Structure formats: C-alpha cells, structure tokens
C-alpha positions in Angstrom: -1.4 28.7 15.5 -1.3 27.3 12.0 1.8 25.2 11.2 3.0 26.1 7.8 5.2 23.1 7.4 2.1 20.9 7.9 0.4 22.7 5.1 3.5 22.1 3.0 3.5 18.4 4.0 -0.2 18.1 3.0 0.6 19.9 -0.3 3.4 17.4 -1.1 1.0 14.5 -0.2 -1.9 15.7 -2.3 0.3 16.4 -5.3 1.7 12.8 -5.0 -1.9 11.5 -4.9 -2.9 13.3 -8.1 0.4 12.3 -9.8 -0.1 8.6 -8.8 -3.6 8.5 -10.3 -2.2 9.5 -13.7 -0.6 6.1 -14.3 3.1 6.7 -13.8 5.7 4.1 -14.8 5.3 1.1 -12.5 8.3 1.7 -10.3 7.3 5.3 -9.3 3.6 4.3 -9.1 4.4 1.5 -6.6 6.7 3.8 -4.6 4.2 6.6 -4.2 1.4 4.2 -3.3 3.5 2.7 -0.5 3.1 5.8 1.6 0.9 8.6 0.2 -2.3 7.6 2.0 -0.6 6.6 5.2 0.9 10.1 5.1 -2.5 11.7 5.3 -3.6 9.6 8.3 -0.3 10.5 10.0 -0.9 14.2 9.4 -4.5 13.9 10.7 -3.2 12.2 13.8 -0.6 14.9 14.3 -3.3 17.6 14.2 -5.6 15.8 16.6 -5.8 17.7 19.9 -7.2 15.3 22.5 -7.3 18.0 25.2 -9.8 20.0 23.2 -12.3 17.2 23.2 -11.3 15.2 26.3 -14.5 16.2 28.2 -17.0 16.0 25.4 -17.1 13.0 23.0 -20.3 14.4 21.4 -18.6 17.7 20.4 -15.8 15.7 18.9 -18.1 13.4 16.9 -20.2 16.4 15.7 -17.3 18.4 14.5 -15.6 15.5 12.7 -19.0 14.6 11.1 -19.3 18.1 9.7 -15.7 18.3 8.5 -15.5 14.8 6.9 -18.9 13.1 6.4 -20.8 16.2 5.1 -18.0 16.8 2.5 -18.1 13.1 1.6 -21.8 13.1 0.8 -21.7 16.5 -0.9 -18.8 15.5 -3.2 -20.2 12.1 -3.8 -23.4 13.5 -5.1 -21.8 16.4 -7.1 -19.2 14.2 -8.8 -21.8 11.4 -9.4 -24.0 13.8 -11.4 -20.9 15.2 -13.2 -19.6 11.7 -14.1 -23.0 10.6 -15.2 -23.4 13.6 -17.6 -19.8 13.1 -18.8 -20.5 9.4 -19.5 -23.7 10.4 -21.4 -21.8 13.0 -23.4 -18.8 10.8 -24.3 -20.7 7.6 -25.0 -24.4 8.3 -25.5 -26.7 5.4 -24.6 -23.7 3.3 -23.7 -22.7 3.0 -20.0 -18.9 2.9 -19.7 -18.8 3.5 -16.0 -19.8 0.4 -14.0 -21.4 2.4 -11.2 -24.2 3.6 -13.6 -25.1 0.2 -14.9 -27.7 -0.6 -12.3 -30.6 1.3 -10.8 -30.6 4.7 -9.0 -31.4 2.9 -5.8 -28.4 0.6 -6.2 -26.2 3.7 -6.7 -27.6 5.4 -3.6 -27.0 2.3 -1.5 -23.4 2.2 -2.7 -22.9 5.9 -1.7 -24.3 5.1 1.7 -22.0 2.1 2.4 -19.2 4.5 1.5 -16.1 2.5 0.8 -13.9 3.1 -2.2 -14.7 0.2 -4.6 -18.4 1.0 -4.3 -17.8 4.6 -5.4 -16.2 3.5 -8.7 -16.7 6.9 -10.4 -14.6 8.7 -7.7 -12.7 6.1 -5.5 -10.6 8.7 -3.5 -13.6 9.6 -1.5 -13.0 6.4 0.5 -10.5 8.3 2.6 -13.1 10.7 4.1 -15.3 8.0 5.7 -12.2 5.9 6.7 -10.6 8.9 8.4 -13.9 9.6 10.3 -14.0 6.0 11.6 -10.2 6.1 12.3 -10.6 9.2 14.4 -13.5 7.7 16.4 -11.5 4.6 17.1 -8.4 6.6 18.2 -10.6 8.8 20.4 -11.9 5.7 22.2 -8.3 4.5 22.8 -7.2 8.0 23.8 -9.9 8.2 26.5 -8.3 5.3 28.3 -4.6 5.4 27.4 -3.7 8.9 26.3 -1.4 9.3 29.3 0.1 5.8 28.9 2.0 5.7 25.6 3.1 2.1 26.0 -0.4 0.8 26.4 -1.5 3.1 23.6 1.2 1.7 21.3 0.3 -1.8 22.3 -3.4 -1.4 21.2 -2.3 0.4 18.0 -0.2 -2.7 17.1 -3.1 -5.0 17.9 -5.3 -2.9 15.6 -2.7 -2.9 12.9 -2.2 -6.7 12.9 -6.0 -7.3 13.0 -6.5 -4.9 10.1 -3.7 -6.6 8.1 -5.1 -10.1 8.6 -8.7 -9.1 8.0 -8.8 -9.5 4.2 -7.1 -12.9 4.5 -9.8 -14.4 6.7 -13.0 -12.3 6.1 -14.5 -12.4 2.6 -16.5 -9.2 2.8 -16.0 -5.4 3.2 -17.4 -3.4 6.1 -19.3 -0.1 5.4 -17.5 3.2 5.9 -14.1 1.4 5.6 -14.0 0.2 9.1 -11.8 -2.6 8.0 -9.2 -0.2 6.5 -9.5 2.0 9.6 -7.9 -0.8 11.7 -4.7 -0.3 9.7 -5.1 3.4 9.3 -5.2 4.0 13.0 -1.6 2.9 13.3 -0.5 5.8 11.2 -3.0 8.2 12.8 -1.7 7.2 16.3 1.9 7.5 15.2 1.2 11.0 14.0 -0.3 12.0 17.3 2.6 10.4 19.3 5.1 12.1 17.0 3.5 15.5 17.9 3.8 14.8 21.6 7.3 13.6 21.4 8.6 16.5 19.3 6.8 19.5 20.9 7.8 20.2 24.5 4.6 22.2 25.1 2.3 19.4 24.2 4.1 17.0 26.6 3.2 19.0 29.6 -0.2 20.2 28.5 -3.4 18.7 29.9 -1.5 17.1 32.7 -0.4 14.1 30.8 1.4 11.5 33.0 3.8 10.3 30.4 6.7 8.1 31.4 9.9 10.2 31.1 12.1 7.2 30.3 10.0 6.3 27.3 10.0 9.9 26.0 13.7 10.2 26.5 14.4 7.1 24.4 12.2 8.3 21.6 13.7 11.8 21.8 17.1 10.2 21.0 15.7 8.4 18.0 14.3 11.7 16.8 17.7 13.0 15.9 18.1 10.3 13.3 14.6 10.5 11.8 15.7 12.8 8.9 18.5 10.4 7.8 17.3 6.8 8.4 13.9 7.0 6.7 15.2 9.0 3.8 17.9 6.3 3.2 15.4 3.5 3.5 13.0 5.3 1.1 15.8 5.9 -1.5 16.9 2.3 -1.2 13.3 1.1 -1.8 12.9 3.4 -4.8 16.3 2.2 -6.2 15.1 -1.4 -5.8 11.9 -0.7 -7.6 13.8 0.9 -10.5 15.9 -2.1 -10.8 13.2 -4.7 -10.2 9.9 -3.0 -11.2 6.7 -4.5 -9.9 3.0 -3.5 -10.1 2.2 -5.3 -6.8 1.6 -2.0 -5.1 0.0 -1.2 -1.8 -3.7 0.0 -2.1 -5.4 0.5 1.3 -8.7 1.2 -0.5 -8.9 -2.4 -1.6 -7.1 -3.9 1.4 -4.0 -4.7 -0.5 -1.0 -4.4 1.8 1.7 -6.8 0.6 4.2 -8.1 3.1 3.3 -7.0 6.7 6.8 -5.7 7.7 7.5 -4.2 4.3 4.2 -2.4 4.3 4.8 -0.6 7.6 8.5 -0.1 7.1 8.2 1.6 3.7 5.1 3.5 4.7 6.8 5.1 7.7 10.0 5.7 5.6 8.1 7.6 3.1 6.2 9.5 5.8 9.2 10.7 7.6 11.1 11.5 4.4 8.1 13.7 3.5 8.2 15.3 6.9 11.9 16.2 6.4 11.2 17.6 3.0 8.3 19.7 4.2 10.5 21.3 6.9 13.1 22.1 4.2 10.5 23.7 1.9 8.5 25.4 4.6 8.4 28.7 2.7 6.9 27.1 -0.4 3.6 29.0 -0.9 2.5 26.7 -3.7 2.7 23.6 -1.6 1.1 25.4 1.3 -1.8 26.6 -0.9 -2.5 23.1 -2.2 -2.1 21.7 1.3 -4.7 24.0 2.7 -7.1 22.9 0.0 -6.2 19.3 -0.1 -9.7 18.1 0.7 -11.1 19.8 -2.4 -8.3 18.4 -4.6 -8.8 14.9 -3.2 -12.5 14.9 -3.9 -12.4 16.5 -7.4 -9.1 15.5 -9.1 -10.3 12.0 -10.2 -13.3 13.1 -12.3 -11.1 15.9 -13.7 -8.5 13.3 -14.6 -11.1 11.4 -16.7 -12.0 14.6 -18.6 -8.4 15.5 -19.3 -7.5 12.0 -20.5 -10.4 11.9 -22.8 -9.5 15.4 -24.2 -5.9 14.3 -24.8 -7.0 11.2 -26.6 -9.4 13.2 -28.8 -7.1 16.1 -29.5 -3.9 14.2 -30.0 -5.4 11.2 -31.6 -3.5 8.7 -29.4 -4.5 5.4 -27.8 -5.2 5.1 -24.1 -2.3 2.7 -23.8 0.1 5.4 -25.0 -0.8 7.6 -22.0 -0.5 4.8 -19.5 2.8 4.5 -17.7 4.1 7.6 -19.4 5.9 9.9 -16.9 5.7 12.9 -19.2 1.9 12.7 -19.6 1.5 12.1 -15.9 3.6 15.1 -14.9 2.0 17.4 -17.5 -1.6 16.4 -16.7 -0.9 16.7 -12.9 0.3 20.3 -13.3 -2.7 21.0 -15.6 -5.1 19.5 -13.1 -3.7 21.5 -10.2 -4.0 24.8 -12.3 -7.6 24.1 -13.4 -8.6 23.3 -9.8 -7.6 26.8 -8.6 -10.8 28.6 -9.7 -12.9 25.7 -8.4 -11.1 25.9 -5.0 -11.8 29.7 -4.9 -15.5 29.2 -5.8 -16.1 26.5 -3.2 -14.3 28.5 -0.4 -16.0 31.8 -1.2 -19.5 30.7 -2.4 -20.2 27.2 -1.3 -18.3 26.6 2.0 -21.2 24.3 3.2 -19.7 21.6 0.9 -16.7 21.5 3.2 -18.9 21.3 6.3 -18.3 25.0 7.1 -20.9 27.7 7.7 -18.7 30.4 6.1 -19.5 34.0 5.5 -20.2 33.7 1.8 -17.9 36.6 1.2 -18.1 36.1 -2.5 -21.9 36.5 -2.6 -21.6 39.5 -0.3 -19.1 41.2 -2.5 -21.4 40.6 -5.6 -24.3 42.1 -3.7 -22.2 45.1 -2.6 -21.1 45.8 -6.2 -24.7 45.4 -7.5 -26.0 47.8 -4.9 -23.3 50.3 -5.7 -24.0 50.1 -9.5 -27.7 50.7 -8.8 -27.1 53.6 -6.6 
C-alpha cells in the first residue's frame, strides 16, 4: 500500500533540494543543507522491506541496480549531452564547464567513478550511486542483525564515526561514493528502525525477535518526536539568522562540520519534516513531486543553469545580483518545478526505461491508436 505521507515527505525534500541549489541567503542555505540529503536516505531506509529480500540477495541487488544505477547512467549521459550543447551555444569555442575541458575518455571515466565532484555538470547525481552502495551495506548488516536492534545500532554508529573521520585521514575519494555511504547508512538505518518502531504490523512480521524493553523505551520517546526536533530545528535556524555562516554541510564533498552538530541538526530537520508531511498529507502538489523526485533530482540542476542564463540575458543583471537572493531563488524554484511537469510526463509515458522500468509505453500506444483510427 502506498503511503501518501511518504510521497508528501519526498515532495517537501525535493523542493528543498531545488530551492537550496538556487543560492539562497546564507542562513537558509546552511539550514537546508544540514538535513535535506540525510532526509532522502532516511526515507529510503523507511521504505526498505528486508523481509521481501531476506532469502535472495541477488534479487535485491538486481532490483536496486535497475532502479538506481540504470537511471544514474541514463541521466548522466543525457544531461552530459545537454550541458555540452548548452555550453557550446552560450560560449562558442570557449569551455566554461570544467568537465568538458579534457578528452571524451576522461569524461567517460569520471562518469564511471560516479561521485558528485567528478560529475561537475550535474552534481546531484552523486546521490544515486551513494544510495545504491548504502542499501547494499545495510542489507549486509540486516542479514546478521535485523532482529537485534542494539547490535544493528552499534554497527550503524561505527559506520557513522568511520565515515565522519574518513576525510580527515584519507586524502582520496572512493568510486561510487562508498566513503559517503558510511555516513549515509546511519540515516538509512534510522529510517528503517523508525518504521519498525512506529508500525505495529512490521514489528511482528517476518518473525523478528526484537527485544520488547528496547522497543518500549523507543515508543515512549516517539510521543515527543514532533515537538523536540521541531524546537531544535527552529533554534538552529534562529541561530543561523543571528549568526549567518556559509560553513554548510555538504555530504557530496565529505563536509560534515562538527560531529555531534551534524547528526543532531540532521535528525532534527528530518523529524520536523516527518511531522510536517503528516500534517500536509492531503497535499497533492507535494505528493506529485514526491512521486517524481528521482526525475527532479536528476534534471533540475541543468535546468537551473538554463534559467539563470536566461534571467541574466533578459533582465540584464549580473550573476552576483541573483546569488543569495531569496526572491530569485523562490521564483526560479517554482518555475523549475512547473517546467519539469511535461518532462516528467514524457519520461513516465514514453521513456520509462530511463527510470529502470519496463513500462507499458502507454503514450506511444495511445499515439498508435489515434493514428490507426484516423487512417480507418
């Protein structure tokens, strides 16, 4: 059964992602970056059904590869061609995007290593490979400790600490964002545990031998989740408004800031968003964008470049005027979301393979039906 509040939550999250990439004022930018990507790992963990794949790791890997890695390569190639043509059109014979400065072979190798900084023309794609690795890591842990939450939490903490310390002691990145996945798995695991502790049905399913005392304690905490995180999140935003800083979290480049603050404010933002999604569960707009968050994630960044260039040309303003401007950020975010609607429809109806789906190609079938009817 589809959870509408989860679609709403994804919708809130993806709108924040688009908004943050339009260069908001520093305080709001730093605030959104503190939790918007952890939120998506949390949601993915919440949706993970271990019982469905407990007996077959190969089925799990195959399905996740189709739903994450196939879209990654499809969107990486599509947006690469688009950005190259845009670069040629906007600055003929002058390469303004660093990714295209070197040979084609160099570009292909960067797409294959698949971490955000390497895909400079469309950095948000880092999330897809990172989520794939994160899910594989969590599946390995789940195979051993899914019925033992304390041990599972222990290994999630070990992974989180290791991932946090990694950039301080290792001077190179790991392909497919494995280094980021060590941190991301904390949020993914938390999302999965949150599902088990808030849904009675899932606690008893698949004969999980969970420790009742541990669940009981967490169930008591659950009552205060809507209030405590929201308060912490508001206090953090208030602090940033008073003392603005651009020292923001950016998981893509292994930038986490203070260890405790990173996790504290990430979870505060996550659970505040969970609370808001339950309140706005009937929002069809949020649900729509939530259901299509993958397409928006993969395409909004190249679209952003187009819209910013158009604004600069049409309004005759400097790039600096647009940066850190809340009005421009909000307006361009809304415009981006509207312009992506026909693209979303086209991909879902005509090119579902881009999303790793077989699909029925209903769009093409309807066109054929109309054509045959007109001929007859």
